[in-house]
C-alpha positions as CSV (number, residue, x, y, z in Angstrom):
1,A,-9.0,200.1,163.5
2,D,-10.9,196.9,163.4
3,A,-14.2,197.0,165.3
4,A,-16.9,194.5,166.3
5,A,-20.3,195.7,166.7
6,A,-23.1,193.8,168.6
7,E,-26.7,194.7,169.1
8,A,-27.4,194.9,172.9
9,G,-29.0,191.3,172.7
10,G,-25.9,189.9,171.0
11,R,-27.9,188.9,167.9
12,W,-25.7,191.0,165.2
13,Q,-21.8,190.6,165.4
14,P,-20.1,191.4,162.2
15,V,-16.3,192.4,162.4
16,G,-14.9,195.1,160.2
17,I,-13.5,198.6,159.8
18,A,-15.0,201.5,161.7
19,S,-14.3,205.2,160.9
20,W,-15.4,208.3,162.6
21,Y,-16.6,211.8,161.5
22,G,-16.2,214.9,163.4
23,A,-16.2,218.7,163.1
24,A,-16.8,219.0,159.4
25,H,-20.2,217.4,159.8
26,E,-21.2,219.2,163.1
27,G,-24.9,220.5,162.7
28,R,-25.5,218.9,159.4
29,P,-28.8,217.0,159.2
30,T,-28.5,213.1,159.6
31,A,-30.8,210.7,157.9
32,T,-33.2,211.0,160.9
33,G,-33.5,214.7,160.3
34,R,-31.7,215.7,163.6
35,P,-28.4,217.5,163.3
36,Y,-25.2,215.7,163.8
37,R,-23.5,216.3,167.2
38,M,-20.0,215.0,167.3
39,R,-20.1,214.8,171.1
40,E,-23.1,212.5,171.2
41,L,-22.5,208.7,171.1
42,T,-24.0,207.9,167.7
43,A,-23.2,205.9,164.6
44,A,-24.1,205.7,161.0
45,H,-24.9,202.3,159.6
46,P,-26.3,201.5,156.2
47,T,-29.2,199.1,157.1
48,L,-29.9,198.9,160.7
49,P,-32.9,200.8,161.9
50,H,-32.5,204.3,163.3
51,G,-32.4,204.2,167.1
52,T,-30.8,200.7,167.3
53,R,-28.3,200.6,170.0
54,L,-24.9,198.9,169.3
55,L,-22.0,197.8,171.5
56,V,-18.9,198.6,169.5
57,T,-15.5,197.2,170.5
58,N,-12.1,198.3,169.4
59,L,-10.2,195.0,168.8
60,R,-7.0,196.5,169.2
61,N,-7.3,197.6,172.8
62,G,-10.6,196.1,174.1
63,R,-12.3,199.4,174.8
64,K,-16.2,199.4,174.3
65,V,-18.8,202.0,173.7
66,V,-22.7,201.9,173.2
67,V,-23.8,204.0,170.4
68,R,-27.2,204.8,168.9
69,V,-27.7,204.5,165.0
70,S,-28.8,207.9,163.8
71,D,-27.5,208.2,160.3
72,R,-26.8,206.2,157.1
73,G,-23.2,205.3,156.1
74,P,-20.6,204.5,155.6
75,Q,-20.5,205.1,152.0
76,G,-18.4,202.6,150.1
77,G,-15.1,201.2,150.9
78,K,-14.5,198.3,153.6
79,R,-16.0,200.1,156.6
80,I,-19.0,198.8,158.3
81,I,-19.8,201.6,160.5
82,D,-19.1,205.4,161.0
83,L,-18.8,206.6,164.6
84,S,-19.2,210.1,166.1
85,R,-16.2,211.7,167.3
86,A,-17.1,211.1,171.0
87,A,-17.6,207.4,170.2
88,A,-14.1,207.2,168.5
89,E,-12.6,209.1,171.5
90,R,-14.2,206.4,174.0
91,L,-12.6,203.6,171.9
92,E,-9.3,205.5,171.6
93,H,-9.9,205.0,167.9
94,A,-9.5,208.8,167.1
95,R,-5.9,208.8,168.4
96,E,-4.8,205.6,166.7
97,A,-6.5,206.1,163.4
98,A,-7.0,209.8,162.7
99,T,-6.4,209.2,159.0
100,S,-9.6,207.0,158.7
101,N,-11.7,210.1,159.6
102,A,-14.4,210.1,157.0
């Protein structure tokens, strides 16, 4: 699904593809050293500082969620952000795009 992400202050607003990662990554260390928890509202981004809070919008249905950058990714492709399973569920992204699960 297409997604738009904006830093809380609205300074960063790229539009692109979001994917999500779930159970296969549960407990694995993230780039911050903390274990990945698929039920937390987190995301992976290639360059934004860890701890950055982002507002992510599913442009297909208008649903929004605030996530915290806790990992690096996505790796290659056209995706601009990887979301935790919980964030994808809030956006109803997991249901409509399960095949994009990273």
